[in-house]
LOPA-445738 format. One record per residue: residue number from 0; residue in one letter; x, y, z of N, C-alpha, C, CB in turn. Coordinates in steps of 0.02 Angstrom, whole numbers, plus 50000, padded with zeros to 5 digits. Atoms other than C-alpha are relative to their C-alpha. Glycine has a CB too. Example, Ala and Ser with C-alpha at 12.3 -4.5 7.8 and 13.67 -1.06 7.14 Angstrom:
// LOPA-445738
<atom><seq>0</seq><type>A</type><n_east>50045</n_east><n_north>49941</n_north><n_up>50000</n_up><ca_east>50615</ca_east><ca_north>49775</ca_north><ca_up>50390</ca_up><c_east>50045</c_east><c_north>50060</c_north><c_up>50000</c_up><cb_east>49950</cb_east><cb_north>50001</cb_north><cb_up>50062</cb_up></atom>
<atom><seq>1</seq><type>S</type><n_east>49958</n_east><n_north>49941</n_north><n_up>49997</n_up><ca_east>50684</ca_east><ca_north>49947</ca_north><ca_up>50357</ca_up><c_east>49961</c_east><c_north>50055</c_north><c_up>50037</c_up><cb_east>50020</cb_east><cb_north>50023</cb_north><cb_up>49929</cb_up></atom>
***
This chain:
// LOPA-445738
<atom><seq>0</seq><type>X</type><n_east>49943</n_east><n_north>50000</n_north><n_up>50045</n_up><ca_east>49968</ca_east><ca_north>51459</ca_north><ca_up>55562</ca_up><c_east>49990</c_east><c_north>49955</c_north><c_up>49948</c_up><cb_east>50062</cb_east><cb_north>49985</cb_north><cb_up>50033</cb_up></atom>
<atom><seq>1</seq><type>X</type><n_east>50011</n_east><n_north>50037</n_north><n_up>50068</n_up><ca_east>49996</ca_east><ca_north>51379</ca_north><ca_up>55391</ca_up><c_east>50042</c_east><c_north>49927</c_north><c_up>50021</c_up><cb_east>50038</cb_east><cb_north>50048</cb_north><cb_up>49923</cb_up></atom>
<atom><seq>2</seq><type>X</type><n_east>49973</n_east><n_north>50068</n_north><n_up>50009</n_up><ca_east>50040</ca_east><ca_north>51195</ca_north><ca_up>55372</ca_up><c_east>50067</c_east><c_north>49995</c_north><c_up>49968</c_up><cb_east>49956</cb_east><cb_north>49962</cb_north><cb_up>49960</cb_up></atom>
<atom><seq>3</seq><type>X</type><n_east>49939</n_east><n_north>49996</n_north><n_up>50031</n_up><ca_east>50216</ca_east><ca_north>51144</ca_north><ca_up>55321</ca_up><c_east>49989</c_east><c_north>49982</c_north><c_up>49918</c_up><cb_east>50050</cb_east><cb_north>49950</cb_north><cb_up>50038</cb_up></atom>
<atom><seq>4</seq><type>X</type><n_east>50004</n_east><n_north>50020</n_north><n_up>50063</n_up><ca_east>50143</ca_east><ca_north>51069</ca_north><ca_up>55158</ca_up><c_east>49973</c_east><c_north>50058</c_north><c_up>49962</c_up><cb_east>49961</cb_east><cb_north>49938</cb_north><cb_up>49993</cb_up></atom>
<atom><seq>5</seq><type>X</type><n_east>50023</n_east><n_north>49938</n_north><n_up>50038</n_up><ca_east>50070</ca_east><ca_north>51234</ca_north><ca_up>55103</ca_up><c_east>50051</c_east><c_north>50058</c_north><c_up>49991</c_up><cb_east>49940</cb_east><cb_north>50028</cb_north><cb_up>50035</cb_up></atom>
<atom><seq>6</seq><type>X</type><n_east>49940</n_east><n_north>49943</n_north><n_up>50010</n_up><ca_east>50243</ca_east><ca_north>51333</ca_north><ca_up>55128</ca_up><c_east>50035</c_east><c_north>49984</c_north><c_up>49944</c_up><cb_east>50054</cb_east><cb_north>50006</cb_north><cb_up>50060</cb_up></atom>
<atom><seq>7</seq><type>X</type><n_east>49975</n_east><n_north>49993</n_north><n_up>50062</n_up><ca_east>50321</ca_east><ca_north>51374</ca_north><ca_up>54977</ca_up><c_east>50068</c_east><c_north>50035</c_north><c_up>50011</c_up><cb_east>49950</cb_east><cb_north>50038</cb_north><cb_up>49955</cb_up></atom>
<atom><seq>8</seq><type>X</type><n_east>49954</n_east><n_north>49961</n_north><n_up>49995</n_up><ca_east>50503</ca_east><ca_north>51422</ca_north><ca_up>54971</ca_up><c_east>50013</c_east><c_north>50058</c_north><c_up>49931</c_up><cb_east>50053</cb_east><cb_north>49954</cb_north><cb_up>50015</cb_up></atom>
<atom><seq>9</seq><type>X</type><n_east>49996</n_east><n_north>49950</n_north><n_up>50050</n_up><ca_east>50561</ca_east><ca_north>51571</ca_north><ca_up>54872</ca_up><c_east>50023</c_east><c_north>49964</c_north><c_up>49939</c_up><cb_east>50047</cb_east><cb_north>50059</cb_north><cb_up>50020</cb_up></atom>
<atom><seq>10</seq><type>X</type><n_east>49974</n_east><n_north>50022</n_north><n_up>50066</n_up><ca_east>50652</ca_east><ca_north>51468</ca_north><ca_up>54736</ca_up><c_east>49931</c_east><c_north>49958</c_north><c_up>49966</c_up><cb_east>50077</cb_east><cb_north>49947</cb_north><cb_up>50010</cb_up></atom>
<atom><seq>11</seq><type>X</type><n_east>50062</n_east><n_north>50029</n_north><n_up>50016</n_up><ca_east>50481</ca_east><ca_north>51358</ca_north><ca_up>54730</ca_up><c_east>49970</c_east><c_north>50060</c_north><c_up>49966</c_up><cb_east>49959</cb_east><cb_north>49970</cb_north><cb_up>50062</cb_up></atom>
<atom><seq>12</seq><type>X</type><n_east>50048</n_east><n_north>49940</n_north><n_up>50019</n_up><ca_east>50384</ca_east><ca_north>51522</ca_north><ca_up>54713</ca_up><c_east>50026</c_east><c_north>50025</c_north><c_up>49924</c_up><cb_east>50007</cb_east><cb_north>50068</cb_north><cb_up>50063</cb_up></atom>
<atom><seq>13</seq><type>X</type><n_east>49975</n_east><n_north>49966</n_north><n_up>50067</n_up><ca_east>50494</ca_east><ca_north>51596</ca_north><ca_up>54574</ca_up><c_east>49988</c_east><c_north>49947</c_north><c_up>49935</c_up><cb_east>50088</cb_east><cb_north>50020</cb_north><cb_up>50008</cb_up></atom>
<atom><seq>14</seq><type>X</type><n_east>50004</n_east><n_north>50046</n_north><n_up>50057</n_up><ca_east>50498</ca_east><ca_north>51437</ca_north><ca_up>54470</ca_up><c_east>49927</c_east><c_north>49994</c_north><c_up>49987</c_up><cb_east>50033</cb_east><cb_north>49930</cb_north><cb_up>50014</cb_up></atom>
<atom><seq>15</seq><type>X</type><n_east>50068</n_east><n_north>49996</n_north><n_up>50015</n_up><ca_east>50310</ca_east><ca_north>51443</ca_north><ca_up>54484</ca_up><c_east>49988</c_east><c_north>50052</c_north><c_up>49958</c_up><cb_east>49960</cb_east><cb_north>50006</cb_north><cb_up>50056</cb_up></atom>
<atom><seq>16</seq><type>X</type><n_east>50018</n_east><n_north>49937</n_north><n_up>50030</n_up><ca_east>50307</ca_east><ca_north>51619</ca_north><ca_up>54436</ca_up><c_east>50016</c_east><c_north>49996</c_north><c_up>49929</c_up><cb_east>50033</cb_east><cb_north>50058</cb_north><cb_up>50033</cb_up></atom>
<atom><seq>17</seq><type>X</type><n_east>49983</n_east><n_north>50000</n_north><n_up>50068</n_up><ca_east>50412</ca_east><ca_north>51586</ca_north><ca_up>54286</ca_up><c_east>49958</c_east><c_north>49959</c_north><c_up>49949</c_up><cb_east>50066</cb_east><cb_north>49979</cb_north><cb_up>49997</cb_up></atom>
<atom><seq>18</seq><type>X</type><n_east>50033</n_east><n_north>50054</n_north><n_up>50051</n_up><ca_east>50305</ca_east><ca_north>51436</ca_north><ca_up>54215</ca_up><c_east>49944</c_east><c_north>50045</c_north><c_up>49974</c_up><cb_east>49968</cb_east><cb_north>49923</cb_north><cb_up>50037</cb_up></atom>
<atom><seq>19</seq><type>X</type><n_east>50059</n_east><n_north>49958</n_north><n_up>50033</n_up><ca_east>50188</ca_east><ca_north>51509</ca_north><ca_up>54091</ca_up><c_east>49931</c_east><c_north>49960</c_north><c_up>50009</c_up><cb_east>50016</cb_east><cb_north>50013</cb_north><cb_up>49914</cb_up></atom>
<atom><seq>20</seq><type>X</type><n_east>50067</n_east><n_north>50023</n_north><n_up>49980</n_up><ca_east>50004</ca_east><ca_north>51487</ca_north><ca_up>54135</ca_up><c_east>49970</c_east><c_north>49994</c_north><c_up>49929</c_up><cb_east>49958</cb_east><cb_north>50054</cb_north><cb_up>50052</cb_up></atom>
<atom><seq>21</seq><type>X</type><n_east>50056</n_east><n_north>50008</n_north><n_up>50065</n_up><ca_east>49872</ca_east><ca_north>51431</ca_north><ca_up>53998</ca_up><c_east>49972</c_east><c_north>50078</c_north><c_up>49984</c_up><cb_east>49923</cb_east><cb_north>49945</cb_north><cb_up>50026</cb_up></atom>
<atom><seq>22</seq><type>X</type><n_east>50033</n_east><n_north>49940</n_north><n_up>50006</n_up><ca_east>49794</ca_east><ca_north>51603</ca_north><ca_up>54048</ca_up><c_east>50041</c_east><c_north>50052</c_north><c_up>49967</c_up><cb_east>49978</cb_east><cb_north>50021</cb_north><cb_up>50063</cb_up></atom>
<atom><seq>23</seq><type>X</type><n_east>49955</n_east><n_north>49947</n_north><n_up>50013</n_up><ca_east>49946</ca_east><ca_north>51711</ca_north><ca_up>54012</ca_up><c_east>50014</c_east><c_north>49982</c_north><c_up>49932</c_up><cb_east>50062</cb_east><cb_north>50007</cb_north><cb_up>50047</cb_up></atom>
<atom><seq>24</seq><type>X</type><n_east>49985</n_east><n_north>50009</n_north><n_up>50074</n_up><ca_east>49979</ca_east><ca_north>51621</ca_north><ca_up>53839</ca_up><c_east>49936</c_east><c_north>50023</c_north><c_up>49968</c_up><cb_east>50020</cb_east><cb_north>49923</cb_north><cb_up>49978</cb_up></atom>
<atom><seq>25</seq><type>X</type><n_east>50060</n_east><n_north>49982</n_north><n_up>50034</n_up><ca_east>49798</ca_east><ca_north>51644</ca_north><ca_up>53788</ca_up><c_east>49986</c_east><c_north>50072</c_north><c_up>49991</c_up><cb_east>49947</cb_east><cb_north>49972</cb_north><cb_up>50033</cb_up></atom>
<atom><seq>26</seq><type>X</type><n_east>49999</n_east><n_north>49922</n_north><n_up>50004</n_up><ca_east>49815</ca_east><ca_north>51825</ca_north><ca_up>53835</ca_up><c_east>50045</c_east><c_north>50027</c_north><c_up>49951</c_up><cb_east>50021</cb_east><cb_north>50032</cb_north><cb_up>50066</cb_up></atom>
<atom><seq>27</seq><type>X</type><n_east>49943</n_east><n_north>49979</n_north><n_up>50054</n_up><ca_east>49971</ca_east><ca_north>51835</ca_north><ca_up>53731</ca_up><c_east>49975</c_east><c_north>50003</c_north><c_up>49924</c_up><cb_east>50062</cb_east><cb_north>49944</cb_north><cb_up>50002</cb_up></atom>
<atom><seq>28</seq><type>X</type><n_east>50029</n_east><n_north>50011</n_north><n_up>50066</n_up><ca_east>49879</ca_east><ca_north>51758</ca_north><ca_up>53588</ca_up><c_east>49950</c_east><c_north>50043</c_north><c_up>49980</c_up><cb_east>49974</cb_east><cb_north>49939</cb_north><cb_up>49995</cb_up></atom>
<atom><seq>29</seq><type>X</type><n_east>50048</n_east><n_north>49935</n_north><n_up>49999</n_up><ca_east>49731</ca_east><ca_north>51879</ca_north><ca_up>53606</ca_up><c_east>50026</c_east><c_north>50061</c_north><c_up>49990</c_up><cb_east>49967</cb_east><cb_north>50009</cb_north><cb_up>50060</cb_up></atom>
<atom><seq>30</seq><type>X</type><n_east>49963</n_east><n_north>49924</n_north><n_up>50012</n_up><ca_east>49852</ca_east><ca_north>52034</ca_north><ca_up>53610</ca_up><c_east>50028</c_east><c_north>49983</c_north><c_up>49930</c_up><cb_east>50070</cb_east><cb_north>50026</cb_north><cb_up>50062</cb_up></atom>
<atom><seq>31</seq><type>X</type><n_east>49970</n_east><n_north>50009</n_north><n_up>50055</n_up><ca_east>49945</ca_east><ca_north>51957</ca_north><ca_up>53453</ca_up><c_east>49951</c_east><c_north>50006</c_north><c_up>49951</c_up><cb_east>50035</cb_east><cb_north>49944</cb_north><cb_up>49997</cb_up></atom>
<atom><seq>32</seq><type>X</type><n_east>50055</n_east><n_north>49992</n_north><n_up>50047</n_up><ca_east>49782</ca_east><ca_north>51941</ca_north><ca_up>53366</ca_up><c_east>49971</c_east><c_north>50072</c_north><c_up>49995</c_up><cb_east>49946</cb_east><cb_north>49953</cb_north><cb_up>50021</cb_up></atom>
<atom><seq>33</seq><type>X</type><n_east>50028</n_east><n_north>49931</n_north><n_up>50005</n_up><ca_east>49723</ca_east><ca_north>52105</ca_north><ca_up>53406</ca_up><c_east>50044</c_east><c_north>50045</c_north><c_up>49978</c_up><cb_east>49976</cb_east><cb_north>50024</cb_north><cb_up>50060</cb_up></atom>
<atom><seq>34</seq><type>X</type><n_east>49945</n_east><n_north>49959</n_north><n_up>50029</n_up><ca_east>49888</ca_east><ca_north>52189</ca_north><ca_up>53367</ca_up><c_east>49994</c_east><c_north>49981</c_north><c_up>49922</c_up><cb_east>50079</cb_east><cb_north>49981</cb_north><cb_up>50034</cb_up></atom>
<atom><seq>35</seq><type>X</type><n_east>50009</n_east><n_north>50018</n_north><n_up>50073</n_up><ca_east>49875</ca_east><ca_north>52095</ca_north><ca_up>53188</ca_up><c_east>49940</c_east><c_north>50036</c_north><c_up>49975</c_up><cb_east>49991</cb_east><cb_north>49923</cb_north><cb_up>49989</cb_up></atom>
<atom><seq>36</seq><type>X</type><n_east>50048</n_east><n_north>49985</n_north><n_up>50029</n_up><ca_east>49703</ca_east><ca_north>52142</ca_north><ca_up>53163</ca_up><c_east>49994</c_east><c_north>50078</c_north><c_up>50001</c_up><cb_east>49950</cb_east><cb_north>49964</cb_north><cb_up>50026</cb_up></atom>
<atom><seq>37</seq><type>X</type><n_east>50003</n_east><n_north>49918</n_north><n_up>50012</n_up><ca_east>49725</ca_east><ca_north>52336</ca_north><ca_up>53211</ca_up><c_east>50067</c_east><c_north>50015</c_north><c_up>49947</c_up><cb_east>50011</cb_east><cb_north>50049</cb_north><cb_up>50086</cb_up></atom>
<atom><seq>38</seq><type>X</type><n_east>49951</n_east><n_north>49979</n_north><n_up>50056</n_up><ca_east>49880</ca_east><ca_north>52330</ca_north><ca_up>53086</ca_up><c_east>49966</c_east><c_north>50004</c_north><c_up>49947</c_up><cb_east>50055</cb_east><cb_north>49957</cb_north><cb_up>49985</cb_up></atom>
<atom><seq>39</seq><type>X</type><n_east>50045</n_east><n_north>50008</n_north><n_up>50062</n_up><ca_east>49765</ca_east><ca_north>52265</ca_north><ca_up>52951</ca_up><c_east>49957</c_east><c_north>50047</c_north><c_up>49992</c_up><cb_east>49963</cb_east><cb_north>49944</cb_north><cb_up>49997</cb_up></atom>
<atom><seq>40</seq><type>X</type><n_east>50043</n_east><n_north>49939</n_north><n_up>50011</n_up><ca_east>49641</ca_east><ca_north>52394</ca_north><ca_up>52983</ca_up><c_east>50028</c_east><c_north>50071</c_north><c_up>49988</c_up><cb_east>49961</cb_east><cb_north>50006</cb_north><cb_up>50056</cb_up></atom>
<atom><seq>41</seq><type>X</type><n_east>49954</n_east><n_north>49930</n_north><n_up>50005</n_up><ca_east>49770</ca_east><ca_north>52536</ca_north><ca_up>52988</ca_up><c_east>50016</c_east><c_north>50001</c_north><c_up>49929</c_up><cb_east>50076</cb_east><cb_north>50002</cb_north><cb_up>50048</cb_up></atom>
<atom><seq>42</seq><type>X</type><n_east>49977</n_east><n_north>50022</n_north><n_up>50063</n_up><ca_east>49835</ca_east><ca_north>52459</ca_north><ca_up>52822</ca_up><c_east>49941</c_east><c_north>50022</c_north><c_up>49943</c_up><cb_east>50015</cb_east><cb_north>49918</cb_north><cb_up>50005</cb_up></atom>
<atom><seq>43</seq><type>X</type><n_east>50050</n_east><n_north>49983</n_north><n_up>50045</n_up><ca_east>49662</ca_east><ca_north>52465</ca_north><ca_up>52742</ca_up><c_east>49985</c_east><c_north>50055</c_north><c_up>49992</c_up><cb_east>49952</cb_east><cb_north>49976</cb_north><cb_up>50008</cb_up></atom>
<atom><seq>44</seq><type>X</type><n_east>50020</n_east><n_north>49934</n_north><n_up>50002</n_up><ca_east>49621</ca_east><ca_north>52637</ca_north><ca_up>52802</ca_up><c_east>50044</c_east><c_north>50047</c_north><c_up>49954</c_up><cb_east>49999</cb_east><cb_north>50024</cb_north><cb_up>50069</cb_up></atom>
<atom><seq>45</seq><type>X</type><n_east>49938</n_east><n_north>49952</n_north><n_up>50033</n_up><ca_east>49794</ca_east><ca_north>52712</ca_north><ca_up>52738</ca_up><c_east>49991</c_east><c_north>49992</c_north><c_up>49923</c_up><cb_east>50087</cb_east><cb_north>49971</cb_north><cb_up>50024</cb_up></atom>
<atom><seq>46</seq><type>X</type><n_east>50002</n_east><n_north>50008</n_north><n_up>50075</n_up><ca_east>49759</ca_east><ca_north>52628</ca_north><ca_up>52559</ca_up><c_east>49938</c_east><c_north>50044</c_north><c_up>49984</c_up><cb_east>49993</cb_east><cb_north>49918</cb_north><cb_up>49971</cb_up></atom>
<atom><seq>47</seq><type>X</type><n_east>50057</n_east><n_north>49952</n_north><n_up>50015</n_up><ca_east>49580</ca_east><ca_north>52713</ca_north><ca_up>52565</ca_up><c_east>50010</c_east><c_north>50064</c_north><c_up>49991</c_up><cb_east>49955</cb_east><cb_north>50000</cb_north><cb_up>50045</cb_up></atom>
<atom><seq>48</seq><type>X</type><n_east>49983</n_east><n_north>49938</n_north><n_up>49997</n_up><ca_east>49644</ca_east><ca_north>52874</ca_north><ca_up>52608</ca_up><c_east>50041</c_east><c_north>50014</c_north><c_up>49947</c_up><cb_east>50025</cb_east><cb_north>50015</cb_north><cb_up>50056</cb_up></atom>
<atom><seq>49</seq><type>X</type><n_east>49951</n_east><n_north>49981</n_north><n_up>50059</n_up><ca_east>49787</ca_east><ca_north>52867</ca_north><ca_up>52473</ca_up><c_east>49942</c_east><c_north>50001</c_north><c_up>49937</c_up><cb_east>50070</cb_east><cb_north>49934</cb_north><cb_up>49988</cb_up></atom>
<atom><seq>50</seq><type>X</type><n_east>50036</n_east><n_north>49994</n_north><n_up>50074</n_up><ca_east>49656</ca_east><ca_north>52829</ca_north><ca_up>52335</ca_up><c_east>49958</c_east><c_north>50068</c_north><c_up>49998</c_up><cb_east>49944</cb_east><cb_north>49932</cb_north><cb_up>49986</cb_up></atom>
<atom><seq>51</seq><type>X</type><n_east>50039</n_east><n_north>49935</n_north><n_up>50001</n_up><ca_east>49541</ca_east><ca_north>52976</ca_north><ca_up>52395</ca_up><c_east>50050</c_east><c_north>50054</c_north><c_up>49987</c_up><cb_east>49960</cb_east><cb_north>50013</cb_north><cb_up>50070</cb_up></atom>
<atom><seq>52</seq><type>X</type><n_east>49949</n_east><n_north>49934</n_north><n_up>50022</n_up><ca_east>49697</ca_east><ca_north>53095</ca_north><ca_up>52392</ca_up><c_east>50017</c_east><c_north>49997</c_north><c_up>49928</c_up><cb_east>50076</cb_east><cb_north>50001</cb_north><cb_up>50043</cb_up></atom>
<atom><seq>53</seq><type>X</type><n_east>49977</n_east><n_north>50006</n_north><n_up>50071</n_up><ca_east>49745</ca_east><ca_north>53023</ca_north><ca_up>52216</ca_up><c_east>49940</c_east><c_north>50037</c_north><c_up>49959</c_up><cb_east>50011</cb_east><cb_north>49916</cb_north><cb_up>49977</cb_up></atom>
<atom><seq>54</seq><type>X</type><n_east>50055</n_east><n_north>49965</n_north><n_up>50041</n_up><ca_east>49566</ca_east><ca_north>53072</ca_north><ca_up>52161</ca_up><c_east>49995</c_east><c_north>50078</c_north><c_up>50009</c_up><cb_east>49930</cb_east><cb_north>49970</cb_north><cb_up>50020</cb_up></atom>
<atom><seq>55</seq><type>X</type><n_east>50004</n_east><n_north>49921</n_north><n_up>49985</n_up><ca_east>49571</ca_east><ca_north>53246</ca_north><ca_up>52247</ca_up><c_east>50045</c_east><c_north>50031</c_north><c_up>49961</c_up><cb_east>50015</cb_east><cb_north>50023</cb_north><cb_up>50074</cb_up></atom>
<atom><seq>56</seq><type>X</type><n_east>49953</n_east><n_north>49968</n_north><n_up>50032</n_up><ca_east>49734</ca_east><ca_north>53285</ca_north><ca_up>52166</ca_up><c_east>49989</c_east><c_north>49997</c_north><c_up>49933</c_up><cb_east>50058</cb_east><cb_north>49979</cb_north><cb_up>50016</cb_up></atom>
<atom><seq>57</seq><type>X</type><n_east>50020</n_east><n_north>49999</n_north><n_up>50065</n_up><ca_east>49671</ca_east><ca_north>53231</ca_north><ca_up>51991</ca_up><c_east>49950</c_east><c_north>50048</c_north><c_up>49985</c_up><cb_east>49978</cb_east><cb_north>49940</cb_north><cb_up>49982</cb_up></atom>
<atom><seq>58</seq><type>X</type><n_east>50064</n_east><n_north>49955</n_north><n_up>49999</n_up><ca_east>49507</ca_east><ca_north>53335</ca_north><ca_up>52026</ca_up><c_east>50040</c_east><c_north>50073</c_north><c_up>49989</c_up><cb_east>49948</cb_east><cb_north>49995</cb_north><cb_up>50082</cb_up></atom>
<atom><seq>59</seq><type>X</type><n_east>49954</n_east><n_north>49929</n_north><n_up>50001</n_up><ca_east>49633</ca_east><ca_north>53485</ca_north><ca_up>52057</ca_up><c_east>50039</c_east><c_north>50025</c_north><c_up>49936</c_up><cb_east>50057</cb_east><cb_north>49993</cb_north><cb_up>50051</cb_up></atom>
<atom><seq>60</seq><type>X</type><n_east>49957</n_east><n_north>49993</n_north><n_up>50061</n_up><ca_east>49741</ca_east><ca_north>53461</ca_north><ca_up>51911</ca_up><c_east>49948</c_east><c_north>50015</c_north><c_up>49941</c_up><cb_east>50047</cb_east><cb_north>49931</cb_north><cb_up>49986</cb_up></atom>
<atom><seq>61</seq><type>X</type><n_east>50045</n_east><n_north>50005</n_north><n_up>50049</n_up><ca_east>49585</ca_east><ca_north>53446</ca_north><ca_up>51791</ca_up><c_east>49972</c_east><c_north>50078</c_north><c_up>50016</c_up><cb_east>49946</cb_east><cb_north>49930</cb_north><cb_up>50005</cb_up></atom>
<atom><seq>62</seq><type>X</type><n_east>50035</n_east><n_north>49940</n_north><n_up>49996</n_up><ca_east>49506</ca_east><ca_north>53608</ca_north><ca_up>51873</ca_up><c_east>50048</c_east><c_north>50065</c_north><c_up>49983</c_up><cb_east>49970</cb_east><cb_north>50003</cb_north><cb_up>50072</cb_up></atom>
<atom><seq>63</seq><type>X</type><n_east>49953</n_east><n_north>49941</n_north><n_up>50015</n_up><ca_east>49673</ca_east><ca_north>53706</ca_north><ca_up>51857</ca_up><c_east>50009</c_east><c_north>50001</c_north><c_up>49917</c_up><cb_east>50078</cb_east><cb_north>49990</cb_north><cb_up>50042</cb_up></atom>
<atom><seq>64</seq><type>X</type><n_east>50005</n_east><n_north>50016</n_north><n_up>50090</n_up><ca_east>49675</ca_east><ca_north>53640</ca_north><ca_up>51658</ca_up><c_east>49940</c_east><c_north>50049</c_north><c_up>49978</c_up><cb_east>49975</cb_east><cb_north>49903</cb_north><cb_up>49975</cb_up></atom>
<atom><seq>65</seq><type>X</type><n_east>50072</n_east><n_north>49976</n_north><n_up>50014</n_up><ca_east>49486</ca_east><ca_north>53704</ca_north><ca_up>51651</ca_up><c_east>50024</c_east><c_north>50080</c_north><c_up>49999</c_up><cb_east>49932</cb_east><cb_north>49975</cb_north><cb_up>50066</cb_up></atom>
<atom><seq>66</seq><type>X</type><n_east>49991</n_east><n_north>49934</n_north><n_up>49988</n_up><ca_east>49531</ca_east><ca_north>53877</ca_north><ca_up>51724</ca_up><c_east>50046</c_east><c_north>50028</c_north><c_up>49956</c_up><cb_east>50018</cb_east><cb_north>50010</cb_north><cb_up>50064</cb_up></atom>
<atom><seq>67</seq><type>X</type><n_east>49951</n_east><n_north>49977</n_north><n_up>50054</n_up><ca_east>49685</ca_east><ca_north>53905</ca_north><ca_up>51611</ca_up><c_east>49971</c_east><c_north>49999</c_north><c_up>49942</c_up><cb_east>50060</cb_east><cb_north>49962</cb_north><cb_up>49994</cb_up></atom>
<atom><seq>68</seq><type>X</type><n_east>50031</n_east><n_north>49990</n_north><n_up>50066</n_up><ca_east>49586</ca_east><ca_north>53865</ca_north><ca_up>51454</ca_up><c_east>49950</c_east><c_north>50048</c_north><c_up>49992</c_up><cb_east>49973</cb_east><cb_north>49945</cb_north><cb_up>49977</cb_up></atom>
<atom><seq>69</seq><type>X</type><n_east>50041</n_east><n_north>49943</n_north><n_up>50010</n_up><ca_east>49451</ca_east><ca_north>53983</ca_north><ca_up>51499</ca_up><c_east>50029</c_east><c_north>50063</c_north><c_up>50001</c_up><cb_east>49953</cb_east><cb_north>50001</cb_north><cb_up>50043</cb_up></atom>
<atom><seq>70</seq><type>X</type><n_east>49967</n_east><n_north>49927</n_north><n_up>49995</n_up><ca_east>49574</ca_east><ca_north>54120</ca_north><ca_up>51543</ca_up><c_east>50029</c_east><c_north>50013</c_north><c_up>49927</c_up><cb_east>50067</cb_east><cb_north>50005</cb_north><cb_up>50061</cb_up></atom>
<atom><seq>71</seq><type>X</type><n_east>49963</n_east><n_north>49989</n_north><n_up>50054</n_up><ca_east>49669</ca_east><ca_north>54094</ca_north><ca_up>51384</ca_up><c_east>49969</c_east><c_north>50002</c_north><c_up>49933</c_up><cb_east>50045</cb_east><cb_north>49957</cb_north><cb_up>50000</cb_up></atom>
<atom><seq>72</seq><type>X</type><n_east>50037</n_east><n_north>49988</n_north><n_up>50065</n_up><ca_east>49530</ca_east><ca_north>54062</ca_north><ca_up>51255</ca_up><c_east>49941</c_east><c_north>50046</c_north><c_up>50002</c_up><cb_east>49977</cb_east><cb_north>49937</cb_north><cb_up>49974</cb_up></atom>
<atom><seq>73</seq><type>X</type><n_east>50059</n_east><n_north>49955</n_north><n_up>49996</n_up><ca_east>49399</ca_east><ca_north>54185</ca_north><ca_up>51309</ca_up><c_east>50039</c_east><c_north>50069</c_north><c_up>49985</c_up><cb_east>49956</cb_east><cb_north>49996</cb_north><cb_up>50077</cb_up></atom>
<atom><seq>74</seq><type>X</type><n_east>49973</n_east><n_north>49938</n_north><n_up>50023</n_up><ca_east>49422</ca_east><ca_north>54351</ca_north><ca_up>51215</ca_up><c_east>50004</c_east><c_north>50061</c_north><c_up>50043</c_up><cb_east>49965</cb_east><cb_north>50017</cb_north><cb_up>49947</cb_up></atom>
***
């Protein structure tokens, strides 16, 4: 059987359970850092994709203008 010193009441157990451990706060900090890092990476990827799409759109507009010039200027 267990000693009386090692027995914990429900109230004491819940109080211990509610107290933040250092391991849980460091885990929360790591999760916050990872979330911030993922958000920054996602933002950078979005900007790069936006630039690429702008160049593609510009290329298509230039190609359309060239095609129209060829169609209307050739006899």
